[in-house]
N, C-alpha and C positions, 0 to 999 in steps of 0.2 A: 511438705501435713499441709492441708487444707486451713485455714483460718478458723474453719467450724469447729474442727476436732481440736483446737491448741485448749489446754489446762481453761486460760484464764475463761473459756466460756464453757466447756462441758464441767467442767469441778462445781461452779454454782446449780448449773441444774442436777447434777446429782445429788448434788445437798437441799435440793427442792424433791424430789423423786425421795427421798429417805427421811423427811419429815413429811410426806403425805398423808401415812398412819397417822399421826401424831394429826392431824389436821381432819384426818377424818372421823377421829374419835369426838374432836370440839365439836364438829359439828354433825356428827346425830347427837353429840349432845346442846345441843342448841333446840334440833327437831324429835324431839324427845325420841329416838330413834336404840337405844343402849336397851331397850327392853326392857320386861320386870325385876330384873335384879343388875342394876348399871353397876355397882363394885365386880357383883360378879364377869360382867359383860368387860369391862375394864382394867380390872385385870386376867385375865383370859388374851384380849389381845394384844397389851402390853407381852406380858407374856413368850405370848407367839413370835407374835416379830422381835424378838430379841432373839431367839433360838432362830429364826430367818435371817437375819443378821449377821449373828458368830458362819450360819455356813454358810451366807454367801461371803464374808472373808476371810474364810477358808478356802472358796472356790476359785479366788482369786490368780494365785499361782498358776495352779493347773490346766487355767481358761487362757492365760498370756500363755502358755507353753504352747498348747492345741490349739488355738487361734493363733499362732505369732504376733501377739500384738502385745512386747513389753510397755506397751502404755497404761495398759490395766493395772500397772503395781499403786501407780498415784494414787488409786483412789482407794486401797486397804484399809492406810490407815484410819481413814474417816468411816469407811465402812464399820469397821470395829470396834472404832469409837460410837458410831450410833446406835451398835450393840451394847453397848455401855450404859446410854442413856436409857434407850428403852429396857432394862436390865434396871436400872433406878426406878427410873416410873414405874417398873410393874412392883419391886423393894417398897418405894413409899407407898403404891395403892391399900398394898397388904398395911405395911405398917399405919400406916393415916387411914385411911376410911376404911378396912377392915378390922383393925384390932386397935384404932385412937390411938398409939403409944402407948398399950399395955403388956409395958415388955416382961412383968411376968408370967401372963399371959402366951408372948412370943416363946417365952422361951422355953416354957412346955410343950408348944405346940413343936418345939424345932426338934425338942427330945423324941416327944411319940410318936409322932405323923413321921414318917419317912418320906414323903416327895415331901415335904416342908425343908425338912433336912437334907435332900437332894438339890433344892431350888438355892437352898441358903448358901452350901454349900459351891454350889457354881457361880455365884451374885458376888458368893468374898474374890474368888479366883479370878474373877473379871478386874475387880480392883486391883490390883501391880501393874494388867498390863494397858488403863489405860493410864493411868500414873506414872508408868515408863514408854511412852509413846512416842516421843519428840526426839530426836535429833541429838539433842546434848545428853538425854537417858541412854543411847547407843552409844556416845565415845568415853560419858561415863564408867559403862558397866562393861564394856568391848563387846564387840561381837559375836563371838561364840558365848559369853554368860548372855546378854539379850537373847539371844536367838533360844539359848535353853528352857530362857526364864517365858516369853512366847509358846512356847508348847504347850505352855495351860490350857491354852485357845483349844485345843481336843482336849482336856480331860471335863474344861468346864461344859463345853457343849454336849459331851458323854454325860454328865451330872446332869444336864439342862432334857436330853433325851431320859432321860431313866426317870426325873420328878414327875414331869409331862405324862407318862405310862404309868407310875404310879398313881399320878394324879385321879385321873379317869377312868381309869377299874376297867370297863367294861370294853368299847369301843376302843382300840386301841391303834387302831388304822392311822391318825394321823403322826399320833408320836414314833412308829413303827416307822418310816416314809421318810419320819426325819430321821432317824434312829442309820436305814439303811442309808440314806445320801451321804452323813458323818462318815461309815463304813469305805464306800466311794472313794469320799475324800482321803481317808487314812491311807483306804490302797494305793491311790493316788500319788503322794506323800513316798509310803515304799518303795513304789519302779522307782521314781525317778531322783530317790536318795542310793539307789544300787548303782556300782561305779561302772563308769562304763571305762572300755576299751583304749586303750592311747594312740591315736591314728599310725605314731610311730615310736618304736623305742627311746625310753627317756622323757617321751613327751607326755603331757598328762592335762588333759581339760582342765579351762582357764575354772579359778573356784568361785564361787557366786559372792554375790556382793552378802556385810553383811550383815545389812539393814534388811536383807531382802532371804526369809527362814526358808528354806523347802519345804 
């Protein structure tokens, strides 16, 4: 492998790219680029990037198979944690800048506004995934249980798409586009899970690594 493709070089580059949406928001904030309603702009931007990183994370496994690049798997954990990071920013923006920590109003919002309920559910499902993203948790839970838990990312992404769809109400092109990408990724997962015919009687294809859910 060429030196410039090693993880010690590419991981910091990917990390910097993942931080660039936040950097763009900060730059806009210091240059009056957040529009007439800065809180709404930040809320929408962080929500969009949460959903994008969820889909990018889910795309890693099919992409590595399709492109024949198994090394892509080394970035999946980072991408998933950035999805959680931007989800935290999205939630904190709502909790702090929008509602000023008024827990009663937030509870009413969650109960009465379906898009808030869906978004809150999507965020809550990301918490155990972020908490158990380490190799130590893979060992503690066991590969199969860890895989089953981390399939929640599909449910979280679906709830995120629903949250976006109910939020925009009229122009639903963007949430439908995200939902279509998610549907394609789910279809790719289902196809990959179909058992392949053994090359010879009594032989089976090797099992996938426990830390690499299909």
